[in-house]
Structures are given as C-alpha cells and as structure tokens.
C-alpha positions in Angstrom: -18.3 -12.1 -9.9 -16.6 -13.4 -12.9 -13.1 -12.3 -13.8 -12.2 -11.0 -17.2 -9.1 -12.5 -18.9 -9.6 -12.0 -22.5 -7.9 -10.0 -24.9 -11.0 -7.9 -26.1 -11.8 -4.5 -26.0 -13.3 -2.8 -22.8 -15.6 0.1 -22.5 -15.0 0.5 -18.4 -12.2 -0.4 -16.5 -13.5 -0.1 -13.0 -10.9 0.7 -10.4 -11.6 0.4 -7.1 -10.4 -0.2 -3.4 -11.6 -3.5 -1.7 -13.5 -1.8 1.3 -15.8 -1.0 -1.5 -17.0 -3.8 -3.1 -20.8 -2.8 -2.0 -20.8 0.0 -4.0 -19.6 -2.4 -6.9 -22.4 -4.3 -6.7 -24.6 -1.9 -7.7 -22.9 -0.3 -10.3 -21.2 -3.3 -12.6 -24.8 -5.0 -13.2 -26.3 -1.8 -14.5 -23.5 -1.0 -16.4 -23.6 -4.3 -18.2 -27.1 -4.4 -18.5 -26.6 -0.9 -21.0 -24.6 -3.5 -23.2 -21.1 -2.4 -21.6 -18.3 -4.2 -21.3 -17.1 -4.2 -17.8 -13.6 -5.0 -16.6 -13.5 -6.0 -13.1 -10.6 -7.2 -11.1 -12.2 -9.2 -7.9 -9.0 -10.9 -7.2 -8.5 -10.6 -3.7 -4.9 -9.7 -3.9 -3.2 -8.8 -0.3 -3.0 -4.7 -0.7 -1.6 -4.9 -4.5 1.7 -7.5 -4.5 2.2 -6.7 -8.1 0.7 -5.7 -11.3 -0.6 -8.7 -12.9 -0.3 -8.6 -17.2 -3.6 -9.6 -17.0 -4.5 -5.6 -15.5 -2.2 -4.4 -18.0 -3.7 -5.2 -20.7 -7.2 -4.8 -19.5 -6.2 -1.3 -19.1 -4.6 -1.0 -22.5 -7.5 -2.1 -24.6 -10.6 -0.4 -21.9 -12.1 3.4 -22.9 -12.4 5.0 -19.4 -11.7 4.1 -15.7 -13.7 4.5 -13.4 -12.8 5.6 -10.1 -14.7 4.7 -6.5 -13.2 7.2 -5.6 -13.5 6.9 -1.3 -11.4 7.8 1.5 -9.8 4.1 0.9 -8.9 4.7 -2.3 -5.6 6.4 -1.9 -4.6 4.5 0.0 -4.3 1.5 -2.4 -1.4 0.7 -4.2 -3.1 -1.2 -6.9 -5.5 2.3 -7.2 -3.1 4.4 -7.6 -0.9 2.5 -10.4 -4.2 2.4 -12.2 -5.5 5.8 -11.5 -1.9 7.2 -13.0 -2.3 5.2 -15.8 -5.3 6.7 -17.2 -4.5 10.1 -15.9 -1.4 9.7 -18.3 -3.2 8.3 -21.2 -5.2 11.2 -20.7 -3.0 13.6 -20.2 -1.2 12.8 -23.7 -4.6 13.2 -25.6 -4.9 16.8 -24.0 -6.8 16.6 -21.5 -5.3 13.8 -18.3 -9.3 14.2 -17.1 -11.2 12.7 -20.2 -10.2 8.8 -19.6 -11.1 9.6 -16.3 -14.5 9.1 -14.2 -14.9 9.8 -10.8 -17.6 8.7 -8.3 -16.9 10.1 -4.6 -19.2 8.3 -2.2 -18.0 11.6 0.3 -19.6 14.0 1.5 -16.3 16.3 0.4 -13.9 16.5 -2.5 -10.6 17.0 -0.5 -9.3 13.7 -0.4 -9.4 13.2 -4.2 -6.2 13.5 -6.4 -4.6 14.8 -8.5 -6.6 18.6 -8.2 -7.7 18.5 -12.2 -9.4 15.5 -11.0 -10.9 17.3 -7.3 -11.9 20.2 -9.7 -13.9 18.2 -12.1 -17.7 17.2 -11.7 -18.2 14.5 -9.8 -21.1 12.2 -9.6 -22.3 11.3 -5.9 -22.1 7.7 -4.5 -24.6 4.9 -5.2 -27.6 4.2 -2.7 -29.6 2.3 -3.7 -30.3 0.5 -7.3 -32.3 3.1 -9.0 -29.1 5.4 -7.6 -27.1 3.0 -10.0 -29.4 3.3 -12.7 -29.2 6.7 -13.3 -25.4 7.0 -13.0 -25.0 3.5 -15.7 -27.0 5.7 -18.0 -24.9 8.8 -18.1 -21.5 6.2 -18.1 -22.9 4.5 -21.0 -23.5 7.8 -22.7 -20.4 9.5 -21.9 -18.3 6.1 -22.8 -19.9 5.6 -26.2 -18.0 9.7 -27.4 -14.9 8.1 -26.7 -12.6 6.8 -29.6 -10.7 3.9 -28.7 -9.1 2.5 -25.7 -6.2 4.0 -23.8 -3.4 2.5 -25.3 0.0 0.7 -23.7 1.4 2.1 -21.1 2.3 5.8 -21.6 6.0 6.2 -22.8 7.1 9.3 -20.7 7.8 12.0 -23.1 11.7 13.2 -23.5 11.1 16.9 -21.9 13.7 19.7 -22.6 15.9 19.9 -19.4 18.2 22.2 -18.8 21.4 22.1 -17.7 21.6 19.2 -19.9 22.0 16.2 -19.8 18.4 15.0 -19.1 18.7 11.7 -16.9 17.8 8.6 -17.7 15.6 7.9 -13.9 16.4 5.3 -11.7 15.1 1.4 -12.7 14.9 0.5 -9.0 12.6 3.7 -8.1 9.5 2.3 -6.2 6.5 3.3 -5.1 5.8 7.1 -4.0 2.8 7.4 -6.2 0.1 8.8 -3.7 3.7 11.3 -2.8 3.8 12.3 -6.9 0.2 13.4 -6.6 0.8 15.3 -3.9 3.4 17.3 -5.6 1.1 17.6 -8.6 -1.6 18.8 -7.0 0.6 21.4 -4.7 2.1 22.8 -8.0 -1.4 23.0 -10.2 -3.4 24.1 -7.0 -3.9 27.5 -8.9 -5.8 26.4 -11.7 -8.7 25.4 -9.9 -8.9 27.8 -7.1 -12.9 27.2 -6.1 -11.7 23.7 -4.5 -8.5 24.5 -3.1 -8.3 24.7 0.7 -4.7 25.2 1.3 -1.6 26.6 -0.2 -1.3 28.9 -3.3 0.1 26.8 -6.0 2.9 27.2 -8.2 5.4 25.8 -5.4 6.5 22.4 -3.2 9.1 21.5 -0.9 10.1 18.0 -0.5 11.4 17.4 3.0 13.1 14.7 4.8 16.5 12.8 6.2 19.5 12.0 4.4 18.8 9.1 1.3 15.4 9.1 1.9 15.2 9.9 -1.4 13.8 13.1 -2.4 16.2 13.8 -5.3 14.8 10.6 -6.9 11.4 11.3 -6.1 11.4 14.8 -7.9 13.6 13.6 -10.8 10.9 10.5 -11.8 8.3 13.2 -10.9 9.9 15.4 -13.9 9.8 12.3 -16.1 6.7 10.7 -15.3 4.2 14.3 -15.6 6.9 16.0 -18.8 3.7 16.0 -20.6 2.6 18.8 -18.3 5.6 21.2 -18.4 5.9 21.2 -22.1 8.3 24.5 -21.5 10.4 22.2 -19.8 12.5 21.2 -16.5 15.2 23.3 -15.3 16.6 21.9 -13.1 19.5 23.7 -10.4 22.2 20.9 -8.2 23.0 22.8 -4.6 24.7 19.7 -3.0 28.0 21.1 -3.5 27.2 23.7 -1.2 25.4 22.0 1.7 28.1 22.4 4.5 29.4 25.5 2.8 27.7 29.9 3.9 24.9 30.5 2.0 26.6 32.8 -0.7 28.1 30.0 -2.0 24.6 28.4 -2.5 24.0 31.4 -4.9 26.9 31.4 -6.5 26.6 28.0 -7.5 23.1 28.8 -8.3 24.3 31.5 -10.4 26.9 29.9 -12.3 24.3 26.7 -13.4 21.6 29.7 -14.4 24.0 31.4 -16.7 24.3 27.6 -18.5 20.8 28.0 -18.8 20.8 31.3 -20.2 23.3 30.6 -22.6 21.3 27.4 -23.5 18.2 30.0 -24.3 19.9 32.5 -26.3 20.8 34.9 -23.6 24.0 37.1 -23.9 24.8 36.2 -20.1 28.7 37.8 -19.3 28.8 40.8 -17.2 25.1 39.8 -15.8 24.7 40.4 -12.2 22.2 37.9 -10.5 19.3 39.8 -10.6 19.3 40.9 -14.4 20.2 37.3 -15.3 16.9 36.5 -13.8 14.6 39.2 -15.4 16.4 38.0 -18.5 15.3 34.6 -17.6 11.9 36.0 -16.8 11.6 37.5 -19.9 12.4 34.5 -22.3 10.2 32.0 -20.4 7.0 34.6 -21.1 8.2 34.9 -25.1 8.2 31.0 -25.3 4.7 31.4 -23.3 4.7 26.8 -22.1 4.5 26.1 -18.6 7.7 24.5 -16.9 9.0 23.1 -14.1 11.7 25.0 -12.0 13.5 22.3 -9.7 15.7 23.4 -6.5 17.2 20.1 -5.5 19.2 20.2 -2.2 18.9 23.9 -0.6 20.6 24.2 2.7 19.4 25.0 5.5 20.4 28.6 6.6 19.1 30.6 3.8 17.4 34.0 4.4 13.6 34.6 3.3 15.1 37.2 0.5 17.7 34.3 -0.5 14.7 31.9 -0.5 13.0 33.9 -2.7 16.4 34.3 -5.6 15.7 30.5 -6.2 11.9 30.5 -6.9 11.2 30.4 -10.6 11.6 33.9 -12.3 8.1 33.7 -13.7 5.0 32.7 -13.0 4.7 30.0 -16.0 7.4 28.1 -14.2 6.4 26.0 -11.3 9.0 25.7 -8.1 9.7 22.5 -6.6 12.2 22.7 -3.8 14.5 19.4 -2.1 15.5 19.8 1.2 16.9 18.3 4.1 15.5 21.1 6.2 12.0 21.3 7.9 12.8 25.5 8.3 11.2 26.2 5.0 7.6 25.0 3.3 5.6 26.9 5.8 4.0 29.0 3.4 4.2 26.8 0.3 3.3 22.6 0.8 5.5 20.7 2.2 5.9 17.3 1.7 7.8 15.4 4.5 9.0 12.3 2.9 9.3 9.4 5.3 10.6 5.5 4.9 8.7 3.6 2.4 5.9 1.3 3.4 6.8 -2.0 4.0 5.2 -3.9 1.1 7.2 -1.1 -1.5 10.2 -2.0 1.1 10.0 -5.6 0.2 9.8 -4.7 -3.5 13.0 -2.9 -3.4 15.2 -5.0 -1.7 14.1 -7.8 -3.4 14.4 -5.9 -6.7 17.5 -7.7 -8.0 16.8 -11.4 -7.1 13.6 -12.3 -5.1 13.6 -15.0 -2.0 14.2 -18.3 -2.5 12.5 -19.6 0.5 10.5 -18.8 3.9 13.2 -18.7 5.4 15.2 -15.5 3.2 11.7 -14.4 2.8 11.8 -13.8 6.8 15.1 -12.6 6.9 14.1 -9.6 4.3 11.8 -8.6 6.5 13.6 -8.4 9.4 16.2 -6.3 7.2 12.8 -4.2 6.3 12.9 -3.5 10.0 16.7 -2.9 10.9 16.8 -0.5 8.2 13.3 1.3 8.9 12.3 1.2 5.1 14.9 3.5 4.3 15.5 3.9 0.5 19.5 4.3 0.0 20.4 1.9 2.6 17.4 -0.9 1.2 19.0 -0.4 -2.4 23.2 -1.1 -0.8 21.8 -4.1 0.4 20.1 -4.9 -3.2 23.1 -4.6 -5.0 24.2 -7.5 -2.8 21.5 -9.5 -2.8 22.5 -11.0 -6.6 25.5 -12.4 -4.9 25.5 -13.0 -1.4 23.1 -15.0 1.0 20.3 -12.6 2.9 21.4 -13.9 6.4 25.2 -13.0 5.6 24.5 -9.8 4.9 22.1 -9.3 7.9 25.6 -10.4 10.0 27.2 -8.2 8.6 24.7 -5.3 9.2 25.2 -6.1 12.4 28.7 -6.8 13.0 30.9 -4.5 14.9 33.9 -4.1 13.1 33.8 -2.0 9.4 30.4 -0.2 9.0 29.6 -2.3 5.4 26.5 0.3 4.7 29.5 2.8 4.4 31.7 0.5 2.5 28.8 -0.2 0.1 27.6 3.7 0.0 31.1 4.8 -1.3 31.1 1.8 -3.3 28.2 2.7 -5.5 28.4 6.3 -5.2 29.9 7.1 -8.9 26.5 5.1 -10.1 24.2 7.4 -8.0 22.6 10.3 -8.5 23.6 13.7 -6.5 21.1 12.9 -3.7 23.3 9.9 -3.1 26.8 11.5 -3.3 28.7 10.5 -0.2 29.5 14.0 1.2 30.8 13.2 4.7 28.0 9.9 4.0 24.5 10.5 3.4 24.0 7.7 5.9 26.4 9.9 8.7 25.0 12.8 10.4 27.8 16.0 9.9 29.9 16.6 12.1 29.6 14.2 14.8 33.3 14.1 15.7 32.7 18.0 16.8 31.5 18.4 20.5 28.0 20.6 20.1 25.1 21.1 21.9 23.0 19.8 18.3 25.9 16.5 18.8 24.9 16.0 22.3 21.1 15.6 21.9 22.2 13.7 18.9 23.9 11.2 21.1 21.2 11.0 23.8 19.0 10.5 21.1 20.5 7.8 19.6 21.0 6.1 23.4 17.3 6.2 23.6 16.6 4.5 20.6 13.6 3.8 19.1 12.1 5.4 22.5 11.3 9.2 22.3 12.7 11.8 24.4 10.7 15.4 25.9 12.2 18.1 26.3 12.2 18.1 30.2 14.4 15.3 30.3 16.8 16.5 27.3 17.0 19.8 29.0 17.8 18.0 32.6 20.3 15.9 30.8 22.2 18.6 29.1 21.4 21.0 32.6 23.5 17.9 34.8 26.0 17.2 32.3 27.8 19.9 32.4 26.5 21.4 35.6 24.2 24.3 33.5 21.5 26.8 34.9 17.8 25.6 33.6 18.1 29.0 31.5 21.5 27.8 29.6 20.4 24.3 29.4 17.4 25.0 27.7 19.2 28.0 25.6 21.0 25.3 25.0 18.9 22.7 23.9 16.9 24.8 21.5 20.1 26.3 19.6 20.7 22.2 19.4 16.7 20.8 18.3 17.1 23.9 15.6 20.3 22.8 13.5 18.8 19.1 14.2 15.7 20.2 12.5 18.1 21.9 9.6 20.0 18.9 8.9 16.9 17.1 8.8 17.8 14.6 11.7 15.3 14.8 14.0 11.5 14.3 13.6 9.0 15.5 16.1 6.9 12.4 17.4 3.8 13.9 16.3 3.6 17.6 14.3 2.3 18.9 17.7 4.8 17.1 20.6 8.0 18.4 22.1 9.0 14.6 21.4 12.1 13.8 19.8 13.0 10.9 17.8 15.8 9.5 15.5 15.6 7.2 12.3 17.0 3.8 13.3 20.0 4.6 10.4 20.8 7.6 12.7 21.2 6.1 15.7 23.1 3.6 14.6 25.7 6.0 12.4 25.8 8.1 15.7 26.5 5.0 18.0 29.2 3.7 14.9 31.3 6.9 14.6 30.8 9.0 16.9 34.7 9.4 18.2 33.9 11.3 21.0 33.3 8.1 23.4 33.8 10.1 26.5 31.1 12.6 25.6 29.1 10.0 25.1 29.6 7.8 28.4 29.0 11.1 30.4 25.9 11.8 28.7 24.9 8.4 28.5 25.3 8.3 32.8 23.4 11.9 33.3 20.3 10.5 31.2 20.1 6.9 33.2 20.6 9.6 36.1 17.5 12.0 34.9 15.4 8.8 34.1 15.9 7.2 36.8 14.4 9.6 39.3 11.5 9.9 37.2 11.0 6.3 38.0 9.0 5.0 40.9 10.9 4.1 43.7 11.0 0.4 43.4 12.8 0.5 40.0 15.8 2.1 42.3 15.8 -1.2 44.5 17.8 -3.2 41.6 20.1 -5.0 44.4 19.6 -7.1 47.8 18.5 -4.8 50.5 21.2 -4.0 53.4 21.7 -6.3 55.8 23.0 -6.8 59.4 25.2 -9.9 60.0 22.7 -11.6 62.1 20.0 -11.5 59.0 20.0 -13.1 55.9 20.0 -11.2 52.9 16.4 -10.4 51.4 16.2 -11.1 47.7 15.3 -7.5 45.7 12.3 -6.6 44.3 11.4 -7.5 40.8 11.4 -5.0 38.0 7.9 -3.4 37.9 5.2 -4.1 35.6 3.4 -2.5 33.5 0.2 -2.3 36.3 2.9 -1.1 39.0 3.5 1.7 36.6 0.4 2.6 36.5 -0.3 2.4 40.1 2.7 4.2 40.7 1.4 7.2 38.6 -2.2 7.2 39.5 -1.4 7.4 43.1 1.2 10.6 42.8 -1.5 12.1 40.6 -4.7 11.3 43.6 -2.0 12.5 46.3 -1.7 16.3 44.1 -5.8 16.0 43.7 -7.0 14.8 47.1 -5.3 17.2 49.6 -5.1 20.7 47.0 -7.9 23.4 46.6 -10.8 22.3 44.2 -11.1 18.9 45.8 -10.6 20.1 49.1 -13.1 23.4 49.6 -11.9 27.2 50.4 -13.7 28.3 53.1 -15.1 32.1 52.1 -13.2 34.9 52.7 -10.1 32.3 53.2 -7.3 32.0 51.5 -6.4 33.2 48.0 -7.8 32.7 45.0 -4.2 33.8 42.9 -2.7 30.4 45.1 -5.6 28.6 43.9 -5.0 28.7 40.6 -1.6 28.8 41.0 -2.3 24.8 42.7 -4.4 23.5 39.6 -2.2 24.9 37.0 0.8 22.7 39.0 -1.6 20.3 38.0 -1.0 20.4 34.4 2.8 18.8 35.1 2.3 16.3 37.4 -0.8 15.0 34.5 2.3 15.3 32.2 5.0 13.9 33.9 3.0 11.2 35.0 2.1 10.4 31.1 5.9 10.7 30.5 6.6 8.0 32.9 3.6 5.3 32.1 5.2 5.7 28.1 4.5 2.1 26.3 2.4 0.8 29.4 -0.6 3.5 28.0 -1.7 0.9 26.0 -4.5 -0.7 27.5 -4.5 2.2 30.0 -7.7 4.0 31.9 -5.1 6.0 33.6 -4.1 8.8 30.2 -8.2 8.9 29.9 -8.8 9.9 33.4 -5.9 12.7 32.8 -7.2 14.0 29.8 -10.9 14.2 31.5 -8.9 16.1 34.3 -7.1 18.4 32.1 -9.1 19.5 28.8 -12.6 18.9 30.4 -12.0 20.7 33.9 -8.6 22.6 34.6 -8.2 24.2 31.3 -11.7 25.7 30.7 -11.7 26.5 35.0 -8.3 28.4 34.5 -8.9 29.7 30.8 -11.7 31.7 32.0 -10.3 33.1 35.6 -6.8 33.1 35.4 -6.9 36.2 32.4 -9.8 38.2 34.5 -7.9 38.1 37.6 -4.8 38.8 36.4 -6.6 42.3 35.0 -7.5 42.9 38.5 -4.1 42.7 39.7 -2.7 45.2 37.3 -5.3 47.5 38.7 -3.7 47.3 42.3 -3.3 50.9 44.0 0.4 50.2 45.6 -0.7 51.1 49.6 -3.1 47.7 49.2 -2.3 44.2 50.3 -2.7 41.4 47.7 -5.2 39.6 50.0 -7.4 43.2 50.6 -7.4 44.1 47.0 -8.5 40.6 45.8 -11.3 40.7 48.3 -12.4 43.7 47.3 -12.6 42.4 43.4 -16.5 42.3 42.3 -16.3 38.8 40.7 -14.3 37.2 43.5 -17.6 35.5 44.9 -18.4 34.5 41.1 -15.0 32.5 41.1 -15.0 31.1 44.4 -18.6 29.7 43.1 -16.6 28.0 39.8 -14.2 26.8 42.1 -17.0 25.2 44.4 -18.5 23.6 41.3 -15.3 21.9 40.3 -15.2 20.3 43.5 -17.5 17.4 42.5 -16.2 16.3 39.2 -12.6 16.7 40.8 -13.3 14.0 43.7 -15.0 12.0 40.9 -11.9 12.0 39.3 -9.7 11.2 42.5 -11.7 8.2 43.4 -11.2 7.1 39.8 -7.8 7.1 40.7 -8.1 5.7 44.0 -9.4 2.3 42.0 -6.0 2.5 40.0 -3.6 3.2 42.6 -5.9 0.7 45.5 -5.8 3.9 48.8 -8.5 6.1 49.7 -6.7 9.1 50.0 -9.8 11.1 50.8 -11.1 9.4 53.8 -7.4 10.0 54.8 -6.9 13.3 54.3 -10.2 13.7 56.0 -8.8 12.2 58.6 
C-alpha cells in the first residue's frame, strides 16, 4: 500500500495495529472503490518511535477516524494517540463518538476504551470481501454526513479550577494514555450501565509508590479531558497531612473546602464540615454541570466514614483519589500505577537531549533499568543530561558517596508539583531509621532485591533474629506488611501470590539511608541461615571437605546447577509420594482415613516449598507442570470432597466411642477407601515421572 503524504483532505484515517493488517487489506480497497479518500500509514515504525508530522497533518485533515479495535489495538501507543486526538476533536463538537468509527473483530467489547466507545454501536470484524463491501457502503454513507475535518490538535480547555490557581501541567509528562482512558472509563461507567461489567462509576482511585506520577497523571487527565467536566475541577491537596493523624487530614480538607465555598458564594463562617458539604451539594446541584472532585495524596489510615467525607458531595461530581495506600479502592476502580514502559521511559529520559551516539543510547537503556522506569528519577537525570555526560551521570548514580538522586530531588523541589515535593524524600521510605516490623521487612526485601520473598522465609527470618515463637513472628509479619502496603512501598509478585518485592529505587534507598547497620547485619545473617536451610545439601559445601593429616584436601563441589536443583526438588517430592498412602495401598480395615487425609494434605507444603527452591530455575523445567498436576488435578479434588465429609461424621462421635471405631462405622468409609485406591494409579505415574527427573527408582526401593 502507498503511504500518502500530500496535503489534500481525507475522508477516513484508518488507525490500526500492525497485527491487523489482514483486515486492512480487505477494507481499504473497498473504501477507495466508493470514492473515499483513505489515509493509511503503512510504515513499519517500531512500536511508535514518534508521532510524525505527516500523521498529525493527516489526522487534522481527515473527517473521521476508523479504528480497527482488536485486542492488540489498545496496547499500541500510536493507536492510543490517534484515538485520543479524534476523541477530543469530537468532544469539542459536543459528541466524542461522532468522529470515531469502531470495527471490533472480537467476541466482546470489554477491551474497548473509553466507555463512550464501548457503548456505541460497533461494526463486526471483516471475514471476506462481501463483508468488506457492505461495511464500506455504511462507512461512506456516514462520512458523507460529516462536515469538515477534525482540525488541528485540540487545545486544552481552560477549566474552572478551585482552589486557584489552575496548574499549567508538565511539559515533560510522557505516555500514560492507556491510564487516562482507564480513569475516563471508570469515572463515566454509570453513563453506560448496559455495557458496564464492573464498578458503579463516578469514582476512581490511582494507587502507587512514591514518585511514580500519581498526581501528574490526575492533573494531566483533568486538563486533557476538561471539556468532560464543564462544571469545573475541584482539587484538594492532602500531601501535607501524609504523616499526621487522620484528623489532620480532615482539617486540611476542611480549610480547602472553605476556600472553594467562598469562591462559589457560600457563607462559610461558623459552619462545620458536614454543614459546608451540604451547602456545596446544593450549589453543585443548582449549577447542574458535571465536574471533577480530586483528592490528591490521600494518606493511609482513614476509616470508612472519614474516607466517605472526602468524596464529592453531589452525584454530578465524579471523584478521583490519588494515594500510596493499597488499602483503598477495593469498592471502586483502582488503577495501580506502575513504572513507565521502556519506550516511554526512554522518551522521558531523553526529553531534554537526545543521545549523541550508539554508546550514549546504550547508557540510556542501562539507566532506565537502573531506575526501574521510575518517572521522577528519570526526570531528575534528564534535567542533568543537558549539561553532563550520560556515562558520568550513571557513575554518580552508583557512587558510594553522596546520594545524587536525593540531592537533585531537593534542588529541583521548588519547581515541582506536590507529588514531587521532598517530604522525608519522595525516593526514601518514611521512618526507615526507626526499628519496627515494617522496617525489618523492608530491610530484608532490600537485601534480596531483585528477587521476591514469600511469607514463609520472611516469617522464619523474623522469628530467628529475635527468637520469636511462630505465632509471634506471624503477627509481626502481618502487621509489618500491612504498614508497607499502606505506604505503597511493597508489591505482591502477582495479585494472588503472598510473595513480596520492592522497586529498585526503594531497595537502593534502604541500603543507602538505613542508619541501623547493626540491625541490618543481624537480619542479613538470619535471612542467609533461613535460605541456606531450604537449599539442597551441596550448596552448603562451600569449603574443602575436612581431611586427616595423611590425606590430601578434597576440593569442594562446584555450585549447584539448575539441573541439580531440579533433581533435588524432584527427589524430595518423590520420597514423600512413594512412601505415603495413595501410592502405597491402605489395606481393607487397616489404618486411619483421617491420617490418610492429613498425610496427603502435607504434600501441599512439600510441593510449594519445592517450587520456592526451584525459583528462577523453573523456566523450561517439567517440574512445575508435574506439581500443578499433582495439586490441582488429584490432591485438591480428593481433599475438598472427603475432608469436609469426614469432618461432619467426626463431629458426631459419642464420647465413649474411640476415633477409629467411630470412623469404621461411617457409612461412606468404603466409598472414601475406593476413592483413595483410585488415586494410586495417577500418583504412581507422577512418582515415576519425578523419578525420571531425579534419576532414582524409589518405588522399587520402597517395595524391597
């Protein structure tokens, strides 16, 4: 296909992901056959290296944007930019959907954002030339009803912004288009209840670690989509109360509400918080215009009732909260803001000066990895790039002397928004100098970074360092994790997993600024002891084997390879299976069904611990699949059926009857024994498969 670069007007601008080029090949000729002027950019730009002037001009001179909205479409930065352009142009005319035509080749519309487009009528995918011809007829008919092109890049509407002054936004705000669509959909979900599957609309929560760009995202969204909120933006900055009791947060909020009330002509003198909110609700209702109510920097620790007071007092106002705390948002639509993708991170890092050569380009990529895609840190480095060599900046970053990030952050603070202000330092977790369970967990996670650590080794380390009982260590772990979740500085490896990690900059800050080096060393030794105990025996042989005076020293074994770890884990699980009921038969009238259940249940722990030991070596290994088959296909169905059934029978045991006698009188005892016998074949097959990995034939040995 030809790439059109002229200055003529276009009827249709086709926006598509390169993976959907087959749809384009059917549709574009059909549209052109009907006399439509179609713009298609078919240059192979690597994941949107930059919006070219040609594309910008073509959009401005096109009547409509036709989006091939597949599952891949919202993942492409170029597609997101083009869609935003057309959406804002339509919104400026009064209907954001007017200039966008959606072709959805998927079975559902769940992937379509924003919600206004999901609620619109879509054209289905194009499967053949006939479908393309019919669709082209409908597109041609629709486009001919549009007057004039989209026009130039829509200027930001200057919204009513209280308390004043209105911010100008950041010149270097980068990316986050998908996140802005997420917010827009969450805040407007109530307008399309028929296609809304989750959430009730009007409220969204942006959560994330310090300095990740929560405030800037909310500000950029408010400025970019201001025309969606003609009633104005009400912005309440709560960062100043971050380390204070909840009452201080409400006091700060109340003072800012008074300023808003005065600007709206409300008599605020002598009014309580509840009374002022009531007056504001009446005023907003009388204005009868949608508006946006932003609570920026909501601290952790607020009760449900206190949090409810922060929400907008009228349903015309959508509420947007930004917070570090993961405790908020479960009933709303949380957006967990993560690091910038590599492409966006590169754009931000090089926003003041592009790399001069291949070596600088490579150094820029290394800095992005060093900083973990952290927007504030990248911005701080970018400011220095205009005057200093990139390699020199990277050496300063890793220097053992002054923390240059901390120094640069403080120097840049006057020109930053509240989210970037140097509280105990945006890049430094609060209170790390203090001794607490939260800080101990943070120290441990910093020591193992970039690895993750599950609850079990964390709890064992805490128990070992202070000689705690398991219950005490478990309580200390729960309290510490809860605090760190509230501060936004730990994250689970997956939403379901109880395994924790920290961002590279959090680990760096803890290691550099933790003044209690004695405690850090105690935790390091306890952690090493805990981890070493979970490794196969060869890992302990780090020195030469002791010898007699007549013998020559025997060299130590080399460190275990990934295959060694896999064999050791397979061998341990193989031992447990080969000697238990399930593989070994339970004779009629012998043994205890309860003991059989307990024995099989303990295999969960063996399997889980084995996978933890395998760790990064799991890639390419058969072992995780064998463990998943054991747990999910065999153990879990058996135990979930028979454990509660036997428990009900056991609860009815007369005091004078022994446990075994009562169990043997159970009417379902024979059925359970039959189910247990049926487990023997699949568990034996799994044991043999584990034997292939470990190299040991334990079933023959057990029989002998």
